[in-house]
N, C-alpha and C positions, 0 to 999 in steps of 0.2 A: 149058329152064329148069334152072339149077343147083340143087343141093340146098339151099343157103342161101335162095335166092329162093323155092323151093318151100315150105320150112319157114316162112318169114315169111308167105306167103300163107295157109298152113294155120293158123298161129298166129292170124292176124288174124281168120279166120272163127270159130275156136273162141272167141276173146275176145269177138267180137261176139255170139255166142250167149249167153255168160255175162252180158254186159251186158243183153241183151234179157230174159233170165230174171229178172235183178234188177228190171227195170222191169215185170215181169209180162206181157210180150208173148210169149205162147207161140208164136203163128204165126211171128213174126219169129225167135224162137230156133230153131225147127225149120228155117226157111229157111236160117239161117246154118249149122246142122249139116249140112243137105243140101249146101250149097256146100262145106263142109269135106270131106264125103264124096267129092264129085266131084274135088276137088283131091287127095285122098289115094289115088285109084285107081291111080296110076302105080306104087306100090310097096306091098308088103305091110306093112311097118312102120308107115307112116302110117295105113294103113287099119285096122290093128289098134289104133291109138290112137283113131280116131274112133268106131268101133262101140261100145267100152265107154262112151264119153261119151254116145252116143245111148241106149244101154241104161240108163245111170244116170238120164238125164232121163226116159225112159219109166217107170222104176220110181218116180221122184219124183212123177210125174203120175198114177201108178197106171193106166197105159194098157196093159192086159193084152195086147192084140193086138200092140202095138208091142214089148213086152217079148219076146214069143215070136218076133217077126220079127227082132229084133236078136240074140237067141240063135242063131237059124238062120244069120244072116249072119256071125256070129262063127265059126261052124263052116264055112261055105262059102268065106269069103274066102281062107284059105290054099290051098284046092283051086283056086279060080279063078285065083289068082296063079301057082301052080305050072304050071297048064295053059295060061296065057296067055288065058284066056277071061273077061276082065273086061268087063262091059257098061258101057263108058265113058259118062259122063253120067248114069248111074243115080243117083238120089237116096239110095239106101240105106234107104229107109223101108219099113215093112210094107205100105203101101197100093199098092206097085208090085211087079211081079215082080222077083225078085233076078237074073234072067237077061236083063232087057230093057234094051238100050242106049237112051238118051234124049238129046234135044238138050241141049247145055250152054247155060245161060242166057247171054245176050249180055254182061252185065257181067262175068261170070266168064270167059267165053271171051276177052274183050278183055284181062283181066288175065293169063290164061295165055299168050295170044299175045304180049303185050308182053314178058313174062318170057322166053318162048322166043326172041324176037328178040334178046335181050341176050347170048346165048351167045357 
């Protein structure tokens, strides 16, 4: 996947999260942020863009555990990127280990695969 396609997919997930927040659908907003996190995992810059958005949303909702989890992930992301130890598929939320690889949801996997095939 080239950088432009990657950025478009990331922007789409972030925009979807904002739309869901405006409609009051917290669960869907978090799912879109989790998808944005999965997309962002290939490079530090995008990942450092997504975690502050997740942190801001957690602060807005006053979800203390999530706030702490996002602060920890903001600190860990550069180290994981530098060492190449990114747990791909991880949703980036505080309810899962920051070190655990996870399966990528099928719809997101299909989008990533389609874009990878266009190189």
